[in-house]
C-alpha positions, -999 to +999 in steps of 0.1 A: +114-023-042+086-017-016+074+018-010+061+029+024+049+063+034+053+072+071+034+098+091+047+109+126+026+127+152+028+140+187-002+119+197-023+090+184-051+113+171-026+134+151-010+103+137-044+088+127-053+121+110-021+119+089-028+083+080-063+092+070-049+118+046-027+092+030-056+069+025-077+097+010-047+102-014-051+066-027-028+047-004-038+018+018-028+015+055+002-007+062+006-001+099-019+015+123-007+043+146+018+030+172+037+047+199+075+043+194+099+062+216+096+093+237+059+097+231+062+098+193+036+080+172+040+067+137+018+050+111+026+037+076+008+034+043+016+018+010+005+021-026-027+001-035-019-030-056-022-026-093-055-040-108-053-075-122-050-076-160-067-101-182-047-129-197-042-129-235-071-144-254-066-179-266-064-178-304-071-216-308-037-226-321-028-247-291+006-249-274+037-242-294+058-272-303+092-274-317+099-298-345 
């Protein structure tokens, strides 16, 4: 499931301020402010990707083999 957070504003500046608040809260921009219909502006943000984790350490036993 993909999460997206949307801000809506009456003008580009207001929408950009909302997007900036989402970024300050730890999200990353997914769509810059755009005018949609009837003068409404929207922008989107998404959660930042999880940090990479390290692979398990090799214990020197080699690959498992059935026998």
